[in-house]
N, C-alpha and C positions, 0 to 999 in steps of 0.2 A: 389201664395199667395198673398193676399191683403195686400198693405202698411199701416201702422199704426204708430200713434204718441205715443202709450200708454207707451211704454218703456222710451221714452224720457220725458214724461209729467210730471213724479214725481217730478224731479228736475229741470224744465223748466221754463222759464219765463210763465207769465200769459198768454199771447196772444198764447202760444203753449198749454196750458191747453184748452183754448177755441176751438183752431183748431182741437185738439183731440176729443172733444166733438161734434163739427159740423161733423167731418169725420165719426164718429160713427152714429150719426143721418142719413147722407146721405147713409152710407152702410145698415142701417136697414129699409132705405125706409121711414123714417119720413119726409123727403124732397125728394120726387119722382125725377127722372132724368126728366127735362124739366120744372120742377116747379121753381118758385122763391122763394128765402129765405124771411122770415119775413122782414120788415123795419128795418133798422139801430136802432133806438130809442127802438123798441120791444127786439131786440137781445140784446141790451146793458143793458136794464133792466132785462132781463132773466138771464144774466150771471154776472151782477153787475160789469160791466166794461165799461170803456171810449170808445169813438168812436175810438180813435187812436189804442188802444188794439184789438177792433173788426177788425178794417181794417187790422191789421198786421195777425190776424188770417186767415181773407179770403184771404189775398195775397198769403200766404201758400197754401191754397187749390186750388187758382187759378194755382200756379206753378205746382201742382200735376195733373192739368187738370180735377179737379172735379167740380170747379166752374168757371163761367166767368162774368165779370162785364158789364152792358150795360147802358151807360148814359141815364138817363131819364127813365129808364126801371126798373133796379134793379139788384140783383145778382142772377143768373140763375144756376141751378144744371145741370152740362154737363155730368157727368157719376158717376156711383157708386163706380168705382175702380180708383185709381191713374193711370196716363200714366206712362208707364215702360220705355219710351225712353228719354234718356238725350241728349240733343244737346250741343255740346261744340265749340265754337268760339277760336280756337288756333292759333294764328298769331304772339304771341310774348311771352316772359317770363312773362310779366305782365298779359296776357290772362291765362297763366297756373296757375299763382298764384291765379286769381280769381277763376278758376275751382276748385282748392283745398279748396279755402273758402265756395264755394257753396255746397260742399259735406262733408260728415262726413266719417272718417276713422275708421276702426276696425283692430286693431293689433291682429293677431292670433297666431303665433309663429314663432320662429328663430331658426337657427342652422349655425354653421361653416361649410363650406365644402371645400375640394380641387377641384378647377374647372377643367374640362376638355373640350375639343372641343365639341361642337361648342361655348360653353358659354366663354371659354378663349378667344377666338377669338372676342366675342362682348365686353368683359371686357378688351381687349387689354393688357392682361397679360399672363405670360407662364403657362402652363399646371402644374397643382400642386399647385399652389398658393392658398392660404387660404383667403376666403371672407366671410363676413357674409351674409347669404339669410335669408330675413324676409319676412314672409307670411302675406299679408295684403288684405283688401277688403274695396272699397268705396260704400257709399250708396247715393242716392239723400237726400238733406235735407229732413227730416221728413218722411222717408220712409224706410221700412225694406226689401225691395227688392234689391239686390246688382246690382250695375253697372258692376263691374270689379272685377275679381281676379287677385290679383298683387304679384309679387316676386320683391323685392327690393334688390339690391346687393351693399353693402360698403365695402371699403378698410379696414385693420385693423387699428385700432385707432379711428374709426367712430362708434364703437359698442354703444356709448351713444345715438345714434339716436334712439335705439330700446327702451330704457328707456322712452325716451319723447313720442314716438308713444304710448306706453303703457298707458301714462299719459293723452292722448287725444289730442296731437297736430297731425295736419293733413298735415302740410307744409314741405313734405319730403326735398325738395331740399333746402329750408331755414336752415332745421337742419344739412344737409350735410354741407352746409357754414360755420355754426357755430361751429361744432365739428372738421371740418377738417382744419379751418384755412384759407380757400381759397375762392375766389368768383367764382361763376359758371359764365362763361362767354359764354358758348354754350351749347345748347340742340339739339341733333341730334334726330329726330323721324323718325322711319321706321314702315309702316303700310304694313301689309299682311293678307291674309286669312287663316283661320285655322279650323281644326275640334276640337271641345272642348274636352279635355280628360276627363276621367271620374270624377276624384276629382274636377276639376273645375267646370265641369257640374252640379254635385251635389250642389255645393256651389251656383251656379247661378240660380239653379231651372230649369234648361233644359235639354233635353236629351243628353246622352253622344253621342260624334260624331256630334252633330248639328254644324252648320256653325256659325263661330264667326270671329272676329277681333282680330288680334295680333300686339299690338303696343309696340315697344322697344324704349325706351327713354334713352339716353346716356348723362350724366351730365359732363361737361368738364370744369376743371380749366384752368389756363393759361398754363399749361405743361402737364397736365395728365388727365386721366378719373378718377374721384371722385367716380361715382355712376352709377348705370344703374337700370332702372324698365323694367320688362315685363309684360304686360298688356293683359288679355284676356277679351273680351267683348262678349256677345251674340250679334248676328248681328242685332238684332232687337230692342236692348236695347240703343244703343249709335251711334251717328254719329258725325263727324267733319264737320265743317264748315270753310272753308279757301277761302280767297278771295286775288286774284291778281289784282292790278291796273297797266294798262300800262301807261308809260309815253307818253306824245304827241309826236308821230312819225312824225307829220307834219312838225315840226320846223326844220329848216336845211335841 
């Protein structure tokens, strides 16, 4: 399914309206792949916007892989469809927060459940304890192709997180801190391979049983686990970039 800005555009800033119109023009072949967009002044006049607004719209389409800027040449059409791969550099809590800001979240449904193994082990709680399970998914900014199918688990007392997610907030661990009254001091991330189950595959628009990544993130306060998310990604739609820097081993 082709990514689109149409649902966002109705209540979006002007640059997103322009981005939606440009994306449609590219998809329909009015600006063929390999061609250059008209010069900035011409586009600004056509859309009745400033250069700043136009450049923000073009930046969005560059992020989607549709356009590329070339100094002294212009803006070239790279593809008719948005890139479906999202690359995240997650080396710190600050990077994780940036990731949540660069994507948008859709709250789908929630339920209380009595947890059982292996979930109780991941949540570091006794079997039979009640936790709130929230089903959500994330999208790249200005795209309708999901990156991830998520299950988020929070302790009793943190159910206010769900109301805020429904209201459009996408910073889950910030909401956990706010409603739990504790600062998250550690996030443990565990990554493994998985065959995507039917419901997740349907949401992510891939075949049931196709390869994916399962990323489990446990959010800890000073003395206890506050929340956990289990994230399922299609293997060709998301990748992590992690950098380790070695200290100078020649000293001493």
